[in-house]
C-alpha positions in Angstrom: -157.8 21.7 -97.1 -155.0 19.2 -96.7 -151.5 20.8 -96.3 -149.4 19.6 -99.2 -145.7 19.6 -98.1 -144.6 19.6 -101.8 -146.7 22.7 -102.5 -145.3 24.5 -99.4 -141.7 23.7 -100.6 -142.5 25.0 -104.0 -143.9 28.2 -102.6 -140.8 28.7 -100.4 -138.5 28.1 -103.4 -140.5 30.5 -105.6 -140.5 33.2 -103.0 -136.8 32.9 -102.3 -135.9 33.0 -106.0 -138.1 36.0 -106.9 -137.4 38.1 -103.8 -133.7 37.6 -103.0 -132.9 41.2 -103.8 -135.5 42.5 -101.2 -133.1 41.6 -98.4 -130.6 44.2 -99.6 -133.3 46.9 -100.0 -134.8 46.1 -96.6 -131.4 46.4 -95.0 -131.0 49.8 -96.5 -134.5 50.9 -95.3 -133.8 49.6 -91.8 -130.4 51.3 -91.8 -132.1 54.6 -92.9 -134.5 54.3 -90.0 -131.9 53.5 -87.4 -132.4 55.8 -84.4 -135.9 56.8 -85.4 -138.7 55.7 -83.2 -141.2 53.4 -85.0 -139.2 53.4 -88.2 -138.7 49.6 -88.1 -142.5 49.1 -87.8 -143.1 51.3 -90.8 -140.6 49.4 -92.9 -142.3 46.1 -92.0 -145.7 47.5 -92.6 -144.7 48.9 -95.9 -143.1 45.6 -97.0 -146.3 43.7 -96.1 -148.5 46.3 -97.8 -146.5 46.3 -101.0 -146.3 42.5 -101.1 -150.0 42.1 -100.3 -150.7 44.3 -103.3 -148.6 42.1 -105.5 -150.5 39.0 -104.3 -153.9 40.7 -104.9 -152.9 41.7 -108.5 -151.4 38.3 -109.3 -154.3 36.4 -107.7 -156.9 38.4 -109.5 -155.1 38.0 -112.8 -154.9 34.3 -112.2 -158.6 34.2 -111.6 -159.3 36.1 -114.8 -159.5 39.7 -113.6 -156.7 41.7 -115.1 -156.2 44.8 -113.0 -152.7 45.6 -114.4 -152.1 45.3 -118.1 -148.9 43.6 -119.0 -147.7 46.6 -121.0 -147.9 48.8 -117.8 -145.6 46.6 -115.7 -142.3 48.0 -117.0 -143.4 51.5 -116.1 -143.6 50.5 -112.4 -139.9 51.2 -112.5 -140.7 54.9 -112.6 -141.7 54.7 -108.9 -138.3 53.6 -107.4 -136.6 55.8 -110.0 -138.5 58.9 -108.8 -138.0 58.0 -105.1 -134.3 57.5 -105.7 -133.8 60.8 -107.6 -135.8 62.6 -104.9 -133.6 61.0 -102.1 -130.5 61.8 -104.1 -131.5 65.4 -104.6 -132.2 65.7 -100.8 -128.8 64.3 -100.0 -127.1 66.8 -102.5 -129.0 69.9 -101.3 -128.6 69.0 -97.6 -124.8 68.4 -98.0 -124.5 71.8 -99.8 -126.4 73.5 -97.0 -124.1 71.8 -94.5 -121.0 72.8 -96.4 -120.3 69.2 -97.5 -119.6 68.0 -94.0 -119.9 64.2 -93.5 -119.7 63.9 -89.8 -123.3 64.9 -88.9 -126.8 64.3 -90.1 -126.4 66.6 -93.2 -127.5 65.0 -96.4 -129.3 62.1 -94.6 -132.9 61.6 -95.5 -135.5 61.1 -92.8 -136.8 57.7 -91.7 -138.6 55.7 -94.4 -142.3 56.1 -94.7 -144.7 53.1 -94.9 -146.1 54.1 -98.3 -142.6 54.7 -99.8 -141.5 51.2 -98.7 -144.7 49.7 -100.0 -144.3 51.5 -103.3 -140.7 50.3 -103.8 -141.7 46.7 -102.8 -144.6 46.7 -105.3 -142.5 48.2 -108.1 -139.6 45.9 -107.5 -141.9 42.9 -107.4 -143.9 44.0 -110.4 -142.1 41.6 -112.7 -142.8 38.8 -110.2 -146.5 39.1 -111.1 -145.8 37.6 -114.5 -144.2 34.6 -112.7 -146.9 34.2 -110.0 -149.9 34.4 -112.3 -149.4 31.1 -114.3 -148.3 29.3 -111.1 -151.5 30.5 -109.3 -153.7 29.7 -112.2 -152.2 26.1 -112.3 -152.6 25.4 -108.6 -156.2 26.7 -108.3 -157.8 28.7 -105.4 -156.8 26.2 -102.7 -153.2 26.1 -103.8 -153.1 29.8 -104.2 -154.2 30.2 -100.6 -151.2 28.0 -99.5 -148.8 30.1 -101.6 -150.2 33.3 -100.2 -149.9 32.1 -96.6 -146.3 30.9 -97.2 -145.4 34.1 -99.0 -146.7 36.3 -96.2 -144.8 34.3 -93.5 -141.6 34.6 -95.6 -142.1 38.4 -95.9 -141.7 38.4 -92.1 -138.6 36.2 -92.4 -137.2 38.6 -95.0 -137.9 41.6 -92.8 -136.1 39.9 -89.9 -133.1 39.1 -92.2 -133.0 42.7 -93.4 -133.1 44.0 -89.8 -130.5 41.5 -88.7 -128.0 42.6 -91.4 -128.7 46.2 -90.8 -127.9 45.8 -87.1 -124.6 43.9 -87.4 -121.9 46.2 -86.2 -119.9 46.3 -89.4 -122.9 46.6 -91.6 -124.5 49.1 -89.3 -121.4 51.3 -89.4 -121.3 51.1 -93.2 -125.0 51.9 -93.5 -124.6 54.7 -91.0 -121.8 56.2 -93.1 -122.9 55.4 -96.6 -126.5 54.2 -96.4 -127.9 57.7 -97.3 -125.9 57.5 -100.5 -126.5 53.8 -101.3 -130.3 54.0 -100.9 -130.8 56.5 -103.8 -128.3 54.6 -105.9 -130.0 51.3 -105.3 -133.5 52.7 -106.0 -132.4 54.5 -109.2 -130.7 51.3 -110.4 -133.8 49.2 -109.6 -136.0 51.6 -111.4 -133.8 51.7 -114.5 -133.5 47.9 -114.6 -137.3 47.5 -114.4 -137.8 49.9 -117.2 -135.0 48.5 -119.4 -135.7 44.8 -118.8 -139.4 45.3 -119.2 -138.9 46.9 -122.7 -140.1 50.4 -121.7 -137.6 51.9 -124.1 -138.2 49.3 -126.8 -136.2 46.2 -127.6 
């Protein structure tokens, strides 16, 4: 297969446009895992697992096998919504147990789990499937392979960017102080946006 520079550029552009918000989410996950052994590897593994699932579903749909009905996509928002509510509840109960102190580890959730990151990645990218399917169907199997390879390389770049931002001193301090509050808020917001924009509550 001859590598088409134009196709690679299109793949880079499509990935960047459809996944720009993942850098913020990854930064929060890396911030949540700061100081926990192996947490960064779990974030990266979860991001790859979730995005690989998006590629499988989009690729299968482009080839004619519809694994995920279009009507079900908006309800993927329930996953980050539930995870966000659970994380928020954990923060609230732990802070109550710690008498509301904000100087220690009270109210801070544990390090992110691989499947949690994968679930959020897949749910947040669920609407991207609708964008990827017609593109994949147009470029055919060979072009789809180019897109998949470029996308998976860029997932690594996105993880590096998220880790970079999370480890900048000013960002790291902010995430250390407020990350345990921001993560539930971001997850709940993402979940609600997916549900609302997908028409889960009617139009």
